[in-house]
LONU-460569 format. One record per residue (C-alpha): residue in one letter; x, y, z. Coordinates in steps of 0.1 Angstrom, whole numbers, plus 2048, in hexadecimal, padded with zeros to 3 digits. Each point is the difference from the previous one (the first is absolute). Layout:
<A <X Y Z>>
...
This chain:
<L <3A8 860 C25>>
<G <7EC 807 81F>>
<G <7E2 7E9 803>>
<S <7E1 800 7EB>>
<S <7FD 826 801>>
<G <81A 803 7E4>>
<G <818 816 813>>
<L <825 7FA 7F9>>
<G <81D 800 818>>
<G <824 803 7F5>>
<S <819 817 7F1>>
<S <805 807 7DB>>
<S <825 7FD 805>>
<G <7FD 7DB 804>>
<G <801 7FE 826>>
<I <7EA 7E8 814>>
<G <7DD 80E 804>>
<R <7F2 7FE 824>>
<G <7DA 805 7FE>>
<T <7FA 7ED 820>>
<S <812 7F5 81F>>
<A <811 7DE 803>>
<S <7E9 7E3 801>>
<K <803 7E2 817>>
<Q <7F0 7EA 7E6>>
<S <817 7EF 7E7>>
<S <803 812 7DF>>
<T <808 7F5 7DC>>
<T <81D 80E 7EC>>
<T <802 7FE 7DA>>
<N <81E 80C 7EC>>
<I <7FB 808 7DB>>
<G <820 80C 7F1>>
<N <809 820 813>>
<V <7DE 803 80F>>
<R <7F9 7F2 823>>
<I <7DC 7FD 80D>>
<V <7F7 7F7 823>>
<A <7DC 7F7 808>>
<D <7F3 809 823>>
<P <7DF 7EC 804>>
<A <7FA 80E 823>>
<N <7FC 823 7F3>>
<N <7F5 7F7 7DD>>
<A <81E 813 7F2>>
<L <81D 7FD 7E8>>
<V <823 80D 806>>
<I <812 806 7DF>>
<T <825 806 7FA>>
<A <806 80B 7DC>>
<K <80F 81C 7EA>>
<A <7EA 81E 7FA>>
<Q <7F5 7F6 7DD>>
<E <7F8 7DC 80A>>
<Y <7EE 80D 81E>>
<K <7E9 816 7EC>>
<E <7F7 7E3 7E8>>
<I <7F8 7E9 81D>>
<E <7EB 81C 810>>
<A <7EC 805 7E0>>
<I <7F9 7DA 7FD>>
<I <7F5 7FD 824>>
<K <7E9 81E 7FD>>
<E <7EE 7EF 7E3>>
<L <7FC 7E0 813>>
<D <7F5 810 821>>
<V <7DE 80B 7F5>>
<V <7DD 7F9 80F>>
<P <7EC 7E8 7EA>>
<L <7DF 80C 7F3>>
<Q <7E1 7F4 812>>
<V <7DC 800 7F4>>
<L <7E2 802 816>>
<I <7E3 7EE 7F0>>
<D <7DD 80A 80D>>
<A <7E6 7E7 7F6>>
<T <7DA 801 804>>
<I <7EB 7E1 7FA>>
<A <7DB 804 7FF>>
<E <7E0 7EF 7F3>>
<V <7E6 818 7F1>>
<K <7DB 7F7 7FC>>
<L <7F6 805 7DC>>
<T <7DE 811 803>>
<D <7F0 81F 7F2>>
<E <819 814 7EB>>
<L <81B 7E6 806>>
<K <7EB 7E2 7F4>>
<Y <817 7FA 7E2>>
<G <821 804 813>>
<I <817 81C 809>>
<K <812 802 7DE>>
<W <7DE 804 7EE>>
<Y <7F7 81C 818>>
<F <820 814 7F7>>
<Q <7FD 7F9 7DB>>
<Q <7DE 810 7FD>>
<G <802 81E 7E9>>
<S <81C 7EF 7ED>>
<N <819 80A 81B>>
<R <81D 7E8 7FC>>
<E <81B 817 80F>>
<G <816 7EE 819>>
<L <7FA 7DC 7F3>>
<V <81F 7EC 7FD>>
<G <806 7DB 7FA>>
<S <7DD 7FB 7F3>>
<K <7F6 7E9 7E3>>
<D <7F7 80E 7DE>>
<S <7DC 7F5 802>>
<Y <7EB 80E 81C>>
<L <7E6 7E5 7F9>>
<S <818 7E3 806>>
<D <80C 813 81E>>
<F <7DD 801 80F>>
<V <7F8 7DC 7F8>>
<S <820 7F4 810>>
<A <7FA 815 81F>>
<A <7DC 7F3 803>>
<Q <80D 7DD 800>>
<G <818 809 81C>>
<Y <820 7F2 7F1>>
<A <819 81A 80C>>
<F <807 826 802>>
<T <7F9 80D 7DD>>
<Y <809 825 802>>
<S <816 819 812>>
<L <7FC 825 806>>
<T <81B 819 808>>
<A <7F6 824 7F9>>
<M <7DE 7F9 80F>>
<G <80E 7F3 821>>
<K <7F3 81D 814>>
<D <7DE 7FE 7F0>>
<V <7FE 7DB 809>>
<R <809 808 824>>
<L <7E4 81A 801>>
<L <7E8 7E7 7F2>>
<L <809 7E6 81A>>
<Q <7FC 81A 81B>>
<A <7DD 809 7F3>>
<Q <7F7 7DB 7FF>>
<A <80D 7FB 823>>
<D <7E8 81C 80C>>
<K <7E4 7EB 7F1>>
<N <80C 7E0 810>>
<K <806 7F1 7DE>>
<I <824 7F8 804>>
<N <812 7E5 814>>
<M <824 80B 808>>
<L <813 7DF 802>>
<A <822 80F 809>>
<S <816 81E 7FD>>
<P <824 7F5 805>>
<S <820 813 7FA>>
<V <822 7F1 7FB>>
<M <823 80E 7FC>>
<V <817 7EE 7E8>>
<L <822 806 7F2>>
<N <803 80A 7DC>>
<N <800 7E2 7E8>>
<Q <7F5 7E9 81C>>
<E <7DF 7EE 803>>
<A <7E5 807 81A>>
<S <7E2 7E9 808>>
<M <7DE 809 80D>>
<R <7E8 7E4 80A>>
<V <7DD 806 80C>>
<G <7EA 7E2 806>>
<D <7FE 7DF 811>>
<Q <814 7E0 801>>
<I <7EB 7E2 7F6>>
<P <80A 7DD 80B>>
<I <804 7E8 7E2>>
<L <801 7DA 807>>
<T <81F 7F3 7ED>>
<G <800 7DC 80C>>
<Q <7F3 7E5 818>>
<Y <815 7E5 80F>>
<G <7F9 7E4 819>>
<N <7ED 7E0 808>>
<F <7DD 803 7F2>>
<T <7F7 7DB 801>>
<G <808 7F8 824>>
<G <81A 7E6 7F6>>
<S <80E 7EA 81B>>
<T <803 81C 81A>>
<T <7E6 7FA 81B>>
<V <7F6 80D 822>>
<T <7EC 7E7 815>>
<G <7F9 7ED 7E0>>
<N <7F3 81E 7EC>>
<P <812 80E 7E1>>
<V <811 821 803>>
<Y <7FD 81A 7E4>>
<S <819 81C 7FE>>
<S <807 81A 7E6>>
<F <815 81F 7FB>>
<N <7F7 81E 7EA>>
<S <819 815 7EE>>
<V <7F4 824 7FE>>
<Q <80F 81D 7ED>>
<Y <7F3 824 804>>
<R <7FB 815 7E1>>
<D <7FD 826 7FF>>
<T <7DF 80E 7F2>>
<G <7F3 823 7FB>>
<V <814 81C 7EF>>
<L <825 7F9 7FB>>
<L <814 81C 7F2>>
<N <825 7FF 7F7>>
<V <810 821 7F5>>
<K <823 807 7F5>>
<P <807 825 7FA>>
<R <81D 80F 7EC>>
<V <807 825 801>>
<N <811 814 7E5>>
<A <812 821 802>>
<G <7E1 814 7F5>>
<G <7EB 7F3 81D>>
<L <7EC 7E7 7EB>>
<V <7F8 7E0 813>>
<T <7FD 7E1 7EB>>
<M <7ED 7E4 812>>
<D <800 7DB 7F9>>
<I <7DE 7F4 80E>>
<I <7F4 7DD 806>>
<Q <7DC 800 80C>>
<T <7EE 7E1 80C>>
<V <7DC 7FE 80C>>
<S <7F5 7DE 80D>>
<N <7E2 7F5 815>>
<V <7EE 7E0 809>>
<N <7E8 7F6 7E5>>
<K <7E4 7ED 812>>
<A <7EC 7FB 7E0>>
<A <81C 7EC 7F0>>
<A <808 7EB 81F>>
<D <802 7DA 7FC>>
<P <7EC 7EE 81B>>
<N <818 7E3 7FE>>
<I <81E 816 809>>
<S <802 80F 822>>
<S <817 81D 7F4>>
<P <7F0 81F 7F2>>
<T <803 80C 7DC>>
<I <814 820 7FB>>
<A <7F6 818 7E5>>
<Q <81E 814 7F5>>
<R <805 81D 7E9>>
<Q <823 80F 7F9>>
<I <80E 81C 7EB>>
<K <823 80B 7FA>>
<S <806 824 7F5>>
<N <81B 81A 7FC>>
<V <7F6 825 804>>
<A <812 821 805>>
<V <7F3 81D 815>>
<H <810 81F 80E>>
<D <80A 805 824>>
<G <7E0 805 814>>
<E <7E8 7F7 7E4>>
<T <7E4 7E7 807>>
<L <7FC 7E0 7EB>>
<V <7DE 7F0 800>>
<L <7FB 7DB 7F7>>
<G <7DC 7F5 7FB>>
<G <7E8 7ED 7EB>>
<L <7FC 7E1 816>>
<I <7DB 7FD 803>>
<R <7EE 7E5 814>>
<E <7DC 7F6 802>>
<N <7F3 7F1 821>>
<T <7DD 7F1 7FF>>
<G <7ED 7FA 820>>
<T <7DD 7F9 80D>>
<S <7EB 813 819>>
<K <7E0 7F7 810>>
<S <7E5 818 80D>>
<G <7DB 7FD 80B>>
<I <7EA 801 81E>>
<P <816 801 81F>>
<L <804 7DF 812>>
<L <7E8 7EE 7E8>>
<Y <817 800 7E1>>
<E <81B 7F0 815>>
<L <7EB 7E1 807>>
<P <80C 7E0 7F0>>
<I <7EB 7F3 7E2>>
<L <7E4 819 807>>
<G <816 81E 7FF>>
<D <7FF 802 7DA>>
<F <7DB 809 802>>
<F <807 81F 815>>
<G <81F 80D 7EE>>
<A <815 803 7E0>>
<T <823 7F8 7F6>>
<S <812 818 7E9>>
<M <821 7FE 7EE>>
<A <819 81D 802>>
<T <81F 806 7EB>>
<D <81C 816 80F>>
<R <81B 80C 7E8>>
<T <821 80E 80D>>
<E <820 80C 7F0>>
<L <822 7FC 810>>
<V <816 81F 7FD>>
<V <824 803 80A>>
<L <811 822 802>>
<L <826 803 801>>
<T <813 820 807>>
<P <827 7FE 800>>
<R <813 81B 812>>
<I <826 803 7FC>>
<V <813 804 821>>
<D <823 80C 7F7>>
<N <80A 815 81E>>
<Q <7FB 805 825>>
<I <7E7 81C 7FB>>
<K <7E7 7EB 7EC>>
<G <804 7E4 819>>
<R <7F8 817 81D>>
<E <7E2 80E 7ED>>
<I <7F2 7DD 7FB>>
<S <806 7F7 824>>
<N <7ED 820 80B>>
<E <7E4 7F8 7E8>>
<F <7FB 7DD 80F>>
<R <802 80F 823>>
<R <7E4 819 7F8>>
<K <7EB 7E5 7F1>>
<L <803 7EB 81F>>
<T <7F6 81D 816>>
<G <7E3 80A 7EA>>
<L <810 821 7F7>>
<Y <80A 7F9 7DC>>
<D <803 81E 7EB>>
<P <80B 7FA 7DC>>
<G <810 823 7FF>>
<P <826 806 7FD>>
<T <817 7F7 81C>>
<T <818 81A 80E>>
<T <823 7F4 7FE>>
<N <823 80E 808>>
<P <80D 810 7E0>>
<N <823 7FA 80C>>
<D <7FB 7DB 802>>
<Q <806 7F6 7DC>>
<G <817 7E3 804>>
<P <7F8 7DC 7FA>>
<G <7F1 7EC 81C>>
<R <815 7E9 815>>
């Protein structure tokens, strides 16, 4: 067998096949009955001596093994959308107006409980598939109005049935222990006690953590095991007696199936941020104590919804791999055109 290309060298009459020239590197020989197999690691080749029928059986087995594993490119978009005007009740409510429920998958039976859970900000509470393009158009429209904060747009290539991780956020130091001499003890310098301490710190990931494990079936359906974690520092729940921050975490595990190139939307994680703003007569309202007589303080509530869009694309040959490479190249040069890519029609073999 000649290398990973799957070409075979040898004669059907049982003579020794010579797919490559002799190698200076040591080879391994295996004898199985009347079959003799010599492995040539320098040329990534097998030299097989066998009868015609045995040779054909070995050839068929090797061709089944010598295949390119499927890969899946997962495009992710993570964004925060300001919930104002027509989106004040959330993206799901916006698309459900007019009793339009087409494209909703994985939702709870009760829309009311869905809405309450989302308002409390526990976790992602719904997913959309058929409406993936509509959500992208909505996000584009909100971006034009400066009502969207694009957190990240990563892409990752992963082998079929293997797990990929995407992490967008910060690492927060957590104090895990303190050790040392806090009383001074008997250690002194010029008669004064010496205090020494050592802190043990562990860093914890916060932000949006996404683990995806895709599985592809013969019909092009991609099943994804998704573990989504959203965590952030909760200043309101911080304990003044503990120097480490309090981490608020929401996690959801889900299993969804989408077709190749179809967009999955995860949403429903709504957060309310309350802040204060001060306004009044310039300069005077900033004065200490007296400034309150020349200005006013108002409370403002900002509601945002975190949305995650996932688009799996199956890469099973060299042509698709080249198309994806060209697409990324055009994006980097600002010449991205989502139209079809011209490829060589004669190049239909699997990528190597």
